[in-house]
TORKOL-4160 file (C-alpha; in steps of 0.2 Angstrom, whole numbers, padded with zeros to 4 digits, m for minus):
349
<pt num="1" X="0447" Y="0033" Z="0063"/>
<pt num="2" X="0464" Y="0031" Z="0072"/>
<pt num="3" X="0462" Y="0047" Z="0082"/>
<pt num="4" X="0444" Y="0045" Z="0087"/>
<pt num="5" X="0448" Y="0028" Z="0094"/>
<pt num="6" X="0464" Y="0032" Z="0103"/>
<pt num="7" X="0463" Y="0033" Z="0122"/>
<pt num="8" X="0476" Y="0047" Z="0123"/>
<pt num="9" X="0469" Y="0058" Z="0108"/>
<pt num="10" X="0464" Y="0075" Z="0112"/>
<pt num="11" X="0455" Y="0089" Z="0103"/>
<pt num="12" X="0472" Y="0095" Z="0098"/>
<pt num="13" X="0475" Y="0080" Z="0087"/>
<pt num="14" X="0458" Y="0081" Z="0079"/>
<pt num="15" X="0457" Y="0087" Z="0060"/>
<pt num="16" X="0446" Y="0101" Z="0066"/>
<pt num="17" X="0460" Y="0109" Z="0076"/>
<pt num="18" X="0472" Y="0106" Z="0062"/>
<pt num="19" X="0461" Y="0114" Z="0050"/>
<pt num="20" X="0458" Y="0129" Z="0062"/>
<pt num="21" X="0477" Y="0131" Z="0064"/>
<pt num="22" X="0479" Y="0131" Z="0045"/>
<pt num="23" X="0465" Y="0144" Z="0043"/>
<pt num="24" X="0473" Y="0155" Z="0056"/>
<pt num="25" X="0489" Y="0159" Z="0045"/>
<pt num="26" X="0485" Y="0150" Z="0029"/>
<pt num="27" X="0498" Y="0136" Z="0033"/>
<pt num="28" X="0497" Y="0117" Z="0030"/>
<pt num="29" X="0501" Y="0103" Z="0041"/>
<pt num="30" X="0510" Y="0087" Z="0039"/>
<pt num="31" X="0504" Y="0071" Z="0047"/>
<pt num="32" X="0516" Y="0057" Z="0048"/>
<pt num="33" X="0509" Y="0039" Z="0050"/>
<pt num="34" X="0517" Y="0022" Z="0055"/>
<pt num="35" X="0510" Y="0006" Z="0048"/>
<pt num="36" X="0513" Y="m0012" Z="0052"/>
<pt num="37" X="0516" Y="m0026" Z="0040"/>
<pt num="38" X="0498" Y="m0028" Z="0036"/>
<pt num="39" X="0495" Y="m0009" Z="0033"/>
<pt num="40" X="0487" Y="m0005" Z="0050"/>
<pt num="41" X="0491" Y="0011" Z="0058"/>
<pt num="42" X="0501" Y="0010" Z="0074"/>
<pt num="43" X="0504" Y="0029" Z="0076"/>
<pt num="44" X="0502" Y="0046" Z="0069"/>
<pt num="45" X="0511" Y="0063" Z="0072"/>
<pt num="46" X="0504" Y="0080" Z="0066"/>
<pt num="47" X="0517" Y="0093" Z="0062"/>
<pt num="48" X="0517" Y="0111" Z="0057"/>
<pt num="49" X="0532" Y="0122" Z="0052"/>
<pt num="50" X="0534" Y="0140" Z="0059"/>
<pt num="51" X="0545" Y="0154" Z="0053"/>
<pt num="52" X="0550" Y="0158" Z="0070"/>
<pt num="53" X="0556" Y="0174" Z="0080"/>
<pt num="54" X="0575" Y="0176" Z="0084"/>
<pt num="55" X="0571" Y="0176" Z="0102"/>
<pt num="56" X="0572" Y="0163" Z="0116"/>
<pt num="57" X="0563" Y="0165" Z="0132"/>
<pt num="58" X="0571" Y="0153" Z="0145"/>
<pt num="59" X="0568" Y="0135" Z="0138"/>
<pt num="60" X="0554" Y="0141" Z="0127"/>
<pt num="61" X="0560" Y="0139" Z="0109"/>
<pt num="62" X="0554" Y="0153" Z="0097"/>
<pt num="63" X="0565" Y="0150" Z="0082"/>
<pt num="64" X="0561" Y="0141" Z="0066"/>
<pt num="65" X="0553" Y="0125" Z="0071"/>
<pt num="66" X="0544" Y="0109" Z="0065"/>
<pt num="67" X="0532" Y="0108" Z="0080"/>
<pt num="68" X="0518" Y="0096" Z="0086"/>
<pt num="69" X="0510" Y="0108" Z="0087"/>
<pt num="70" X="0513" Y="0127" Z="0087"/>
<pt num="71" X="0501" Y="0138" Z="0096"/>
<pt num="72" X="0494" Y="0123" Z="0105"/>
<pt num="73" X="0496" Y="0117" Z="0123"/>
<pt num="74" X="0500" Y="0099" Z="0118"/>
<pt num="75" X="0499" Y="0086" Z="0105"/>
<pt num="76" X="0514" Y="0075" Z="0100"/>
<pt num="77" X="0512" Y="0057" Z="0093"/>
<pt num="78" X="0498" Y="0045" Z="0096"/>
<pt num="79" X="0504" Y="0027" Z="0095"/>
<pt num="80" X="0500" Y="0009" Z="0100"/>
<pt num="81" X="0518" Y="0003" Z="0103"/>
<pt num="82" X="0534" Y="0010" Z="0108"/>
<pt num="83" X="0542" Y="0005" Z="0091"/>
<pt num="84" X="0529" Y="0016" Z="0082"/>
<pt num="85" X="0533" Y="0031" Z="0093"/>
<pt num="86" X="0551" Y="0029" Z="0090"/>
<pt num="87" X="0549" Y="0028" Z="0072"/>
<pt num="88" X="0538" Y="0043" Z="0071"/>
<pt num="89" X="0550" Y="0054" Z="0082"/>
<pt num="90" X="0565" Y="0048" Z="0071"/>
<pt num="91" X="0555" Y="0052" Z="0055"/>
<pt num="92" X="0550" Y="0069" Z="0062"/>
<pt num="93" X="0568" Y="0073" Z="0067"/>
<pt num="94" X="0575" Y="0068" Z="0049"/>
<pt num="95" X="0562" Y="0079" Z="0041"/>
<pt num="96" X="0567" Y="0094" Z="0053"/>
<pt num="97" X="0585" Y="0092" Z="0049"/>
<pt num="98" X="0581" Y="0092" Z="0030"/>
<pt num="99" X="0572" Y="0108" Z="0032"/>
<pt num="100" X="0585" Y="0116" Z="0044"/>
<pt num="101" X="0572" Y="0117" Z="0057"/>
<pt num="102" X="0572" Y="0113" Z="0076"/>
<pt num="103" X="0560" Y="0099" Z="0080"/>
<pt num="104" X="0548" Y="0102" Z="0095"/>
<pt num="105" X="0536" Y="0090" Z="0103"/>
<pt num="106" X="0524" Y="0095" Z="0116"/>
<pt num="107" X="0516" Y="0081" Z="0126"/>
<pt num="108" X="0511" Y="0074" Z="0143"/>
<pt num="109" X="0520" Y="0058" Z="0139"/>
<pt num="110" X="0537" Y="0054" Z="0146"/>
<pt num="111" X="0548" Y="0045" Z="0132"/>
<pt num="112" X="0563" Y="0035" Z="0137"/>
<pt num="113" X="0580" Y="0040" Z="0130"/>
<pt num="114" X="0579" Y="0025" Z="0119"/>
<pt num="115" X="0562" Y="0031" Z="0111"/>
<pt num="116" X="0567" Y="0049" Z="0108"/>
<pt num="117" X="0585" Y="0046" Z="0103"/>
<pt num="118" X="0593" Y="0062" Z="0097"/>
<pt num="119" X="0580" Y="0073" Z="0107"/>
<pt num="120" X="0583" Y="0083" Z="0123"/>
<pt num="121" X="0569" Y="0081" Z="0136"/>
<pt num="122" X="0564" Y="0096" Z="0146"/>
<pt num="123" X="0551" Y="0097" Z="0160"/>
<pt num="124" X="0537" Y="0109" Z="0156"/>
<pt num="125" X="0525" Y="0119" Z="0165"/>
<pt num="126" X="0512" Y="0108" Z="0174"/>
<pt num="127" X="0494" Y="0108" Z="0168"/>
<pt num="128" X="0480" Y="0108" Z="0181"/>
<pt num="129" X="0467" Y="0094" Z="0179"/>
<pt num="130" X="0451" Y="0091" Z="0189"/>
<pt num="131" X="0444" Y="0073" Z="0189"/>
<pt num="132" X="0426" Y="0073" Z="0184"/>
<pt num="133" X="0414" Y="0060" Z="0192"/>
<pt num="134" X="0400" Y="0052" Z="0183"/>
<pt num="135" X="0387" Y="0058" Z="0195"/>
<pt num="136" X="0385" Y="0077" Z="0200"/>
<pt num="137" X="0382" Y="0073" Z="0218"/>
<pt num="138" X="0400" Y="0065" Z="0218"/>
<pt num="139" X="0407" Y="0082" Z="0212"/>
<pt num="140" X="0419" Y="0090" Z="0225"/>
<pt num="141" X="0428" Y="0106" Z="0222"/>
<pt num="142" X="0444" Y="0107" Z="0233"/>
<pt num="143" X="0443" Y="0107" Z="0252"/>
<pt num="144" X="0428" Y="0113" Z="0262"/>
<pt num="145" X="0434" Y="0131" Z="0262"/>
<pt num="146" X="0435" Y="0132" Z="0243"/>
<pt num="147" X="0418" Y="0124" Z="0241"/>
<pt num="148" X="0411" Y="0137" Z="0252"/>
<pt num="149" X="0419" Y="0151" Z="0242"/>
<pt num="150" X="0414" Y="0144" Z="0226"/>
<pt num="151" X="0396" Y="0142" Z="0231"/>
<pt num="152" X="0396" Y="0160" Z="0238"/>
<pt num="153" X="0403" Y="0166" Z="0221"/>
<pt num="154" X="0390" Y="0157" Z="0211"/>
<pt num="155" X="0376" Y="0163" Z="0222"/>
<pt num="156" X="0382" Y="0181" Z="0221"/>
<pt num="157" X="0383" Y="0180" Z="0202"/>
<pt num="158" X="0365" Y="0174" Z="0201"/>
<pt num="159" X="0359" Y="0187" Z="0214"/>
<pt num="160" X="0367" Y="0200" Z="0202"/>
<pt num="161" X="0355" Y="0194" Z="0188"/>
<pt num="162" X="0368" Y="0184" Z="0179"/>
<pt num="163" X="0364" Y="0168" Z="0170"/>
<pt num="164" X="0374" Y="0157" Z="0158"/>
<pt num="165" X="0369" Y="0149" Z="0141"/>
<pt num="166" X="0378" Y="0142" Z="0126"/>
<pt num="167" X="0381" Y="0154" Z="0112"/>
<pt num="168" X="0370" Y="0150" Z="0097"/>
<pt num="169" X="0379" Y="0158" Z="0082"/>
<pt num="170" X="0395" Y="0166" Z="0076"/>
<pt num="171" X="0389" Y="0184" Z="0079"/>
<pt num="172" X="0389" Y="0180" Z="0098"/>
<pt num="173" X="0407" Y="0174" Z="0096"/>
<pt num="174" X="0411" Y="0190" Z="0088"/>
<pt num="175" X="0403" Y="0200" Z="0102"/>
<pt num="176" X="0413" Y="0190" Z="0115"/>
<pt num="177" X="0430" Y="0193" Z="0107"/>
<pt num="178" X="0433" Y="0211" Z="0114"/>
<pt num="179" X="0430" Y="0203" Z="0131"/>
<pt num="180" X="0444" Y="0191" Z="0127"/>
<pt num="181" X="0455" Y="0205" Z="0122"/>
<pt num="182" X="0453" Y="0213" Z="0139"/>
<pt num="183" X="0458" Y="0197" Z="0148"/>
<pt num="184" X="0474" Y="0195" Z="0137"/>
<pt num="185" X="0479" Y="0213" Z="0139"/>
<pt num="186" X="0476" Y="0211" Z="0158"/>
<pt num="187" X="0487" Y="0195" Z="0159"/>
<pt num="188" X="0500" Y="0203" Z="0147"/>
<pt num="189" X="0498" Y="0189" Z="0134"/>
<pt num="190" X="0497" Y="0192" Z="0115"/>
<pt num="191" X="0479" Y="0188" Z="0110"/>
<pt num="192" X="0475" Y="0176" Z="0096"/>
<pt num="193" X="0467" Y="0182" Z="0079"/>
<pt num="194" X="0448" Y="0182" Z="0076"/>
<pt num="195" X="0452" Y="0171" Z="0061"/>
<pt num="196" X="0456" Y="0157" Z="0073"/>
<pt num="197" X="0440" Y="0158" Z="0083"/>
<pt num="198" X="0430" Y="0159" Z="0066"/>
<pt num="199" X="0439" Y="0144" Z="0060"/>
<pt num="200" X="0435" Y="0135" Z="0077"/>
<pt num="201" X="0417" Y="0139" Z="0075"/>
<pt num="202" X="0417" Y="0132" Z="0058"/>
<pt num="203" X="0427" Y="0116" Z="0061"/>
<pt num="204" X="0424" Y="0112" Z="0079"/>
<pt num="205" X="0408" Y="0120" Z="0085"/>
<pt num="206" X="0399" Y="0112" Z="0070"/>
<pt num="207" X="0403" Y="0095" Z="0077"/>
<pt num="208" X="0399" Y="0099" Z="0095"/>
<pt num="209" X="0418" Y="0099" Z="0100"/>
<pt num="210" X="0418" Y="0118" Z="0104"/>
<pt num="211" X="0406" Y="0127" Z="0116"/>
<pt num="212" X="0406" Y="0145" Z="0120"/>
<pt num="213" X="0397" Y="0148" Z="0137"/>
<pt num="214" X="0392" Y="0166" Z="0139"/>
<pt num="215" X="0386" Y="0175" Z="0155"/>
<pt num="216" X="0373" Y="0188" Z="0153"/>
<pt num="217" X="0366" Y="0201" Z="0165"/>
<pt num="218" X="0348" Y="0207" Z="0165"/>
<pt num="219" X="0346" Y="0226" Z="0167"/>
<pt num="220" X="0328" Y="0230" Z="0166"/>
<pt num="221" X="0322" Y="0225" Z="0148"/>
<pt num="222" X="0340" Y="0223" Z="0142"/>
<pt num="223" X="0353" Y="0210" Z="0143"/>
<pt num="224" X="0371" Y="0213" Z="0143"/>
<pt num="225" X="0385" Y="0201" Z="0139"/>
<pt num="226" X="0397" Y="0200" Z="0154"/>
<pt num="227" X="0409" Y="0186" Z="0151"/>
<pt num="228" X="0411" Y="0170" Z="0142"/>
<pt num="229" X="0423" Y="0155" Z="0140"/>
<pt num="230" X="0427" Y="0143" Z="0126"/>
<pt num="231" X="0428" Y="0124" Z="0131"/>
<pt num="232" X="0435" Y="0111" Z="0119"/>
<pt num="233" X="0429" Y="0093" Z="0122"/>
<pt num="234" X="0435" Y="0077" Z="0114"/>
<pt num="235" X="0435" Y="0060" Z="0121"/>
<pt num="236" X="0437" Y="0060" Z="0140"/>
<pt num="237" X="0444" Y="0078" Z="0141"/>
<pt num="238" X="0437" Y="0095" Z="0141"/>
<pt num="239" X="0449" Y="0109" Z="0139"/>
<pt num="240" X="0446" Y="0127" Z="0147"/>
<pt num="241" X="0454" Y="0135" Z="0132"/>
<pt num="242" X="0449" Y="0154" Z="0131"/>
<pt num="243" X="0440" Y="0166" Z="0142"/>
<pt num="244" X="0434" Y="0184" Z="0141"/>
<pt num="245" X="0427" Y="0196" Z="0154"/>
<pt num="246" X="0427" Y="0215" Z="0155"/>
<pt num="247" X="0439" Y="0223" Z="0168"/>
<pt num="248" X="0424" Y="0232" Z="0176"/>
<pt num="249" X="0415" Y="0215" Z="0178"/>
<pt num="250" X="0428" Y="0205" Z="0187"/>
<pt num="251" X="0419" Y="0207" Z="0204"/>
<pt num="252" X="0403" Y="0200" Z="0197"/>
<pt num="253" X="0410" Y="0182" Z="0198"/>
<pt num="254" X="0402" Y="0179" Z="0181"/>
<pt num="255" X="0417" Y="0168" Z="0177"/>
<pt num="256" X="0414" Y="0157" Z="0192"/>
<pt num="257" X="0397" Y="0154" Z="0187"/>
<pt num="258" X="0402" Y="0150" Z="0169"/>
<pt num="259" X="0415" Y="0137" Z="0176"/>
<pt num="260" X="0402" Y="0130" Z="0188"/>
<pt num="261" X="0390" Y="0127" Z="0174"/>
<pt num="262" X="0404" Y="0119" Z="0162"/>
<pt num="263" X="0410" Y="0107" Z="0175"/>
<pt num="264" X="0393" Y="0102" Z="0181"/>
<pt num="265" X="0387" Y="0099" Z="0163"/>
<pt num="266" X="0402" Y="0088" Z="0161"/>
<pt num="267" X="0396" Y="0076" Z="0174"/>
<pt num="268" X="0385" Y="0062" Z="0167"/>
<pt num="269" X="0394" Y="0062" Z="0150"/>
<pt num="270" X="0410" Y="0053" Z="0143"/>
<pt num="271" X="0421" Y="0067" Z="0151"/>
<pt num="272" X="0432" Y="0062" Z="0165"/>
<pt num="273" X="0445" Y="0076" Z="0164"/>
<pt num="274" X="0443" Y="0094" Z="0165"/>
<pt num="275" X="0459" Y="0103" Z="0160"/>
<pt num="276" X="0461" Y="0120" Z="0166"/>
<pt num="277" X="0477" Y="0123" Z="0157"/>
<pt num="278" X="0495" Y="0126" Z="0161"/>
<pt num="279" X="0502" Y="0139" Z="0173"/>
<pt num="280" X="0519" Y="0148" Z="0173"/>
<pt num="281" X="0530" Y="0150" Z="0188"/>
<pt num="282" X="0527" Y="0169" Z="0189"/>
<pt num="283" X="0508" Y="0167" Z="0190"/>
<pt num="284" X="0505" Y="0159" Z="0208"/>
<pt num="285" X="0488" Y="0167" Z="0209"/>
<pt num="286" X="0482" Y="0158" Z="0193"/>
<pt num="287" X="0488" Y="0141" Z="0201"/>
<pt num="288" X="0478" Y="0145" Z="0217"/>
<pt num="289" X="0463" Y="0149" Z="0206"/>
<pt num="290" X="0464" Y="0132" Z="0198"/>
<pt num="291" X="0467" Y="0122" Z="0213"/>
<pt num="292" X="0452" Y="0131" Z="0221"/>
<pt num="293" X="0442" Y="0120" Z="0210"/>
<pt num="294" X="0451" Y="0104" Z="0215"/>
<pt num="295" X="0462" Y="0103" Z="0200"/>
<pt num="296" X="0479" Y="0095" Z="0203"/>
<pt num="297" X="0495" Y="0098" Z="0193"/>
<pt num="298" X="0500" Y="0085" Z="0180"/>
<pt num="299" X="0518" Y="0085" Z="0172"/>
<pt num="300" X="0521" Y="0090" Z="0154"/>
<pt num="301" X="0536" Y="0088" Z="0143"/>
<pt num="302" X="0545" Y="0096" Z="0129"/>
<pt num="303" X="0556" Y="0087" Z="0117"/>
<pt num="304" X="0569" Y="0096" Z="0106"/>
<pt num="305" X="0581" Y="0092" Z="0093"/>
<pt num="306" X="0598" Y="0099" Z="0099"/>
<pt num="307" X="0600" Y="0108" Z="0115"/>
<pt num="308" X="0586" Y="0119" Z="0122"/>
<pt num="309" X="0592" Y="0137" Z="0126"/>
<pt num="310" X="0598" Y="0140" Z="0143"/>
<pt num="311" X="0600" Y="0156" Z="0153"/>
<pt num="312" X="0614" Y="0163" Z="0163"/>
<pt num="313" X="0609" Y="0172" Z="0180"/>
<pt num="314" X="0613" Y="0189" Z="0173"/>
<pt num="315" X="0603" Y="0186" Z="0157"/>
<pt num="316" X="0588" Y="0179" Z="0167"/>
<pt num="317" X="0588" Y="0195" Z="0178"/>
<pt num="318" X="0589" Y="0206" Z="0163"/>
<pt num="319" X="0574" Y="0197" Z="0155"/>
<pt num="320" X="0564" Y="0198" Z="0171"/>
<pt num="321" X="0566" Y="0217" Z="0172"/>
<pt num="322" X="0563" Y="0219" Z="0153"/>
<pt num="323" X="0547" Y="0209" Z="0155"/>
<pt num="324" X="0541" Y="0219" Z="0170"/>
<pt num="325" X="0543" Y="0235" Z="0159"/>
<pt num="326" X="0534" Y="0227" Z="0144"/>
<pt num="327" X="0520" Y="0222" Z="0155"/>
<pt num="328" X="0517" Y="0239" Z="0162"/>
<pt num="329" X="0517" Y="0246" Z="0144"/>
<pt num="330" X="0506" Y="0232" Z="0137"/>
<pt num="331" X="0492" Y="0235" Z="0150"/>
<pt num="332" X="0491" Y="0253" Z="0144"/>
<pt num="333" X="0489" Y="0249" Z="0125"/>
<pt num="334" X="0473" Y="0251" Z="0116"/>
<pt num="335" X="0464" Y="0234" Z="0113"/>
<pt num="336" X="0466" Y="0235" Z="0094"/>
<pt num="337" X="0484" Y="0237" Z="0095"/>
<pt num="338" X="0486" Y="0222" Z="0106"/>
<pt num="339" X="0476" Y="0212" Z="0093"/>
<pt num="340" X="0488" Y="0218" Z="0079"/>
<pt num="341" X="0504" Y="0214" Z="0089"/>
<pt num="342" X="0497" Y="0197" Z="0094"/>
<pt num="343" X="0493" Y="0193" Z="0075"/>
<pt num="344" X="0510" Y="0198" Z="0071"/>
<pt num="345" X="0518" Y="0187" Z="0084"/>
<pt num="346" X="0508" Y="0172" Z="0081"/>
<pt num="347" X="0510" Y="0173" Z="0063"/>
<pt num="348" X="0528" Y="0167" Z="0066"/>
<pt num="349" X="0526" Y="0155" Z="0081"/>
């Protein structure tokens, strides 16, 4: 299988992820392929079309698109030669023009102007990646001060009776979802639909590519779910994809214990990269959290057909003020309402 053997393939190229996106909003994908003269694959490019929202946020494109991939951190073409990459991007651009869509490619690869002819290159938010050693004893989290703070947080969580284990069935995934809603409301981000997580459990967890680590606290004879995070692993990379914790349990450091377990479990396996995800410029505290673990920023790129949107200074100021107001309102909405709004938003993105 081309994807399975490609060194730069991620979980987001895997058929299980494409099936999960399809199940989320009952849409289908198109996968372009490039063959050589003896019918051997030299490249693939997965694509989804979106209905879009008539709104642009900075350089973020939200109109009608043909994207690789929507609602996904990164994807883009996998290829064995520059020629194959160029042909795939050209074919995708031709398809987007035929359907009156804007092409959007999300990737960590930089393409030369000759390779991405007709596309505009935009620097995107960095993602933060921790290099995972083969041996646990070689694992180092940031500097000495950060290592001390992490060990303190892990010890405090354990002293509070919190332990971590892997979720065993979909009912535990369902129980975790309200904790995820609380995190997304707190961070002022629309949440994903339960359909996505159910599909991920069906298509990814069944193959060992998705893992939900849950933190539980013993209270007498009872056990209470405190937090949990979803990790997606394929090839040499584990993605810290989704997390959930109740507002009242933030001081428990359960999330630190979950991350500690996930990173330590990755040692001694084929995993060499632990991707904490991207960070926007207006969340410096999130960048500090990720660098605390020793993760370093890596560049990402977006490629668009046509010109990406730009903002004048006055429109940027207006947008920032509007976002502050929306954030204050969002953090006061009932969880069920944030779920409904998120479902509506992502159905078009």
